[in-house]
C-alpha positions as CSV (number, residue, x, y, z in Angstrom):
1,M,19.7,-64.8,-33.4
2,D,16.8,-66.4,-35.5
3,G,15.6,-64.0,-38.4
4,S,19.2,-62.4,-38.7
5,D,20.1,-63.3,-42.6
6,D,23.1,-65.0,-41.5
7,G,23.5,-66.5,-44.4
8,K,23.6,-63.3,-46.3
9,L,26.6,-61.3,-47.4
10,W,27.0,-58.5,-44.6
11,L,29.2,-55.5,-45.4
12,P,31.0,-53.5,-43.0
13,G,30.5,-49.6,-43.0
14,H,33.7,-48.8,-45.0
15,A,32.7,-50.9,-48.0
16,L,29.6,-49.1,-48.6
17,N,31.6,-47.1,-51.0
18,C,32.0,-49.7,-53.1
19,Y,28.2,-50.8,-53.1
20,E,26.2,-47.8,-53.0
21,G,26.9,-45.0,-55.6
22,N,24.1,-43.1,-54.1
23,P,25.6,-40.3,-51.5
24,A,22.3,-39.3,-49.9
25,L,21.5,-43.1,-49.2
26,R,24.9,-44.0,-48.4
27,D,24.7,-41.0,-45.9
28,W,21.5,-42.3,-44.4
29,L,22.9,-45.8,-43.9
30,L,26.2,-44.6,-42.1
31,T,23.9,-42.6,-39.5
32,P,25.8,-42.8,-36.6
33,G,24.2,-43.8,-33.1
34,L,20.4,-43.5,-33.2
35,L,18.7,-43.3,-36.6
36,T,15.2,-42.0,-34.9
37,Q,17.0,-38.6,-33.8
38,R,17.9,-38.2,-37.7
39,I,14.4,-39.2,-38.8
40,K,12.8,-37.0,-36.5
41,E,14.9,-34.0,-37.4
42,S,14.5,-34.5,-41.3
43,A,10.6,-35.0,-41.0
44,G,10.0,-32.2,-38.5
45,A,6.2,-32.1,-37.8
46,G,5.8,-34.8,-40.0
47,Y,7.3,-37.2,-38.3
48,R,5.5,-40.6,-37.5
49,M,6.4,-44.0,-35.5
50,T,4.0,-46.7,-35.7
51,L,4.1,-49.8,-33.8
52,V,3.5,-52.5,-36.2
53,A,3.7,-55.6,-34.4
54,A,4.8,-57.2,-30.9
55,R,4.7,-60.6,-30.8
56,D,5.7,-63.7,-28.5
57,E,7.4,-66.1,-30.6
58,G,7.6,-68.7,-27.6
59,A,11.1,-70.1,-27.4
60,A,12.9,-67.8,-29.8
61,G,12.0,-64.7,-27.7
62,H,10.3,-61.6,-28.5
63,V,9.9,-59.9,-31.9
64,R,9.0,-55.9,-32.4
65,E,8.5,-54.2,-35.7
66,I,7.9,-50.5,-36.1
67,E,8.1,-48.3,-39.0
68,M,8.9,-44.4,-39.4
69,G,8.4,-41.6,-41.9
70,C,7.1,-38.4,-42.8
71,D,3.2,-37.8,-43.2
72,D,2.3,-40.5,-45.5
73,D,5.7,-41.4,-46.6
74,L,7.2,-44.6,-45.2
75,W,11.1,-44.1,-44.6
76,M,12.2,-46.8,-42.4
77,F,11.0,-50.4,-41.1
78,A,12.8,-51.8,-38.2
79,Q,12.6,-55.3,-36.5
80,T,14.0,-55.9,-33.4
81,R,14.9,-59.7,-32.2
82,V,15.0,-60.3,-28.4
83,P,15.9,-63.9,-27.1
84,R,14.6,-65.6,-24.5
85,P,17.3,-65.3,-22.0
86,T,17.3,-61.4,-22.7
87,L,13.7,-61.3,-22.3
88,A,13.7,-62.9,-19.0
89,A,16.4,-61.0,-17.6
90,H,15.1,-57.8,-19.1
91,P,11.2,-58.4,-19.6
92,W,10.5,-54.3,-20.1
93,L,11.9,-54.6,-23.6
94,A,8.5,-56.5,-24.2
95,T,6.5,-53.6,-23.2
96,L,8.3,-50.9,-25.0
97,G,4.8,-49.7,-26.7
98,T,5.3,-46.5,-29.2
99,T,8.7,-45.7,-27.2
100,T,11.5,-46.1,-29.8
101,L,14.3,-49.1,-28.9
102,G,16.9,-46.3,-29.0
103,E,15.1,-44.0,-26.5
104,A,14.4,-46.6,-24.2
105,L,18.0,-48.3,-24.2
106,Q,19.2,-44.7,-23.7
107,A,17.5,-44.6,-20.8
108,H,18.3,-47.6,-19.3
109,G,22.3,-47.0,-19.3
110,R,24.3,-50.4,-18.8
111,V,24.1,-50.8,-22.9
112,T,26.5,-51.6,-25.5
113,R,26.3,-51.6,-29.2
114,S,28.0,-53.6,-31.9
115,D,29.1,-52.0,-35.3
116,F,27.2,-51.9,-38.0
117,D,26.7,-54.4,-40.7
118,F,25.1,-53.7,-44.3
119,A,23.4,-56.0,-46.5
120,K,21.4,-55.4,-49.8
121,L,18.7,-57.7,-49.7
122,H,15.7,-59.4,-51.4
123,D,12.1,-60.5,-50.6
124,D,13.7,-63.9,-49.9
125,S,14.8,-62.2,-46.8
126,P,12.2,-62.4,-43.8
127,V,12.8,-58.9,-42.7
128,I,12.3,-57.7,-46.3
129,A,9.5,-59.5,-46.9
130,R,8.1,-58.0,-43.7
131,A,8.9,-54.4,-44.6
132,L,7.5,-55.2,-48.1
133,E,4.0,-56.0,-46.6
134,R,4.0,-52.4,-45.0
135,A,5.4,-50.9,-48.2
136,P,3.8,-52.7,-51.2
137,G,4.9,-51.7,-54.6
138,T,8.5,-50.9,-53.3
139,P,11.0,-52.6,-55.1
140,P,13.5,-54.9,-53.8
141,P,16.6,-55.4,-53.1
142,L,16.5,-52.9,-50.2
143,W,19.6,-52.0,-47.7
144,V,19.3,-53.4,-44.2
145,R,21.5,-52.0,-41.4
146,R,22.0,-54.6,-38.3
147,S,23.8,-54.2,-35.3
148,T,23.5,-55.9,-32.0
149,F,22.6,-54.5,-28.6
150,R,23.8,-55.8,-25.2
151,V,22.2,-55.0,-22.0
152,D,23.9,-55.7,-19.2
153,G,25.7,-58.3,-21.6
154,L,22.5,-59.8,-23.1
155,P,21.9,-59.5,-26.9
156,L,19.0,-58.1,-28.8
157,L,19.4,-57.7,-32.6
158,L,18.0,-54.6,-34.5
159,Q,17.4,-54.5,-38.5
160,E,16.6,-51.6,-40.0
161,V,15.4,-51.7,-43.6
162,F,15.9,-48.2,-45.5
163,L,12.8,-47.4,-47.9
164,P,13.6,-45.4,-51.0
165,R,11.7,-42.4,-49.8
166,I,14.0,-41.9,-46.8
167,G,14.7,-38.4,-46.2
168,A,12.6,-37.4,-49.1
169,A,10.8,-33.9,-48.6
170,T,7.1,-33.8,-48.5
171,G,5.2,-31.4,-50.1
């Protein structure tokens, strides 16, 4: 799928111990299932999710970008790419608004998810460049976790960028 940084070195989760020495960050990266739930629980009353963009990219399909964090701290930037055939079969994927992707897919039912892949990417990566627009002053490289969801067998790609303050207590 377009924009997935397929030319980069993507690692399976079991390899993270060799590449990420910070156990707290590694724990966030390896969060099973929905990252949204963990962010909500960790942020408490300060939880926020913002829809950054939702745009049609013609033949490439639909792109949706969100950010999550706690109060004024940005913890995560996520980009979802829905190819045109998936969007044609499931147009509701372009109208999620402020509902998180995970929550919408959980409600849908017939959904599978691939294993996670991980990469530490620089600002030459399109998803990192977009995340840095939202979090200026954040030094790359940044960890990205990606997975492919299949809705009734049709794919969509989710890339989650972990920003340095993920999980940080606010005061």
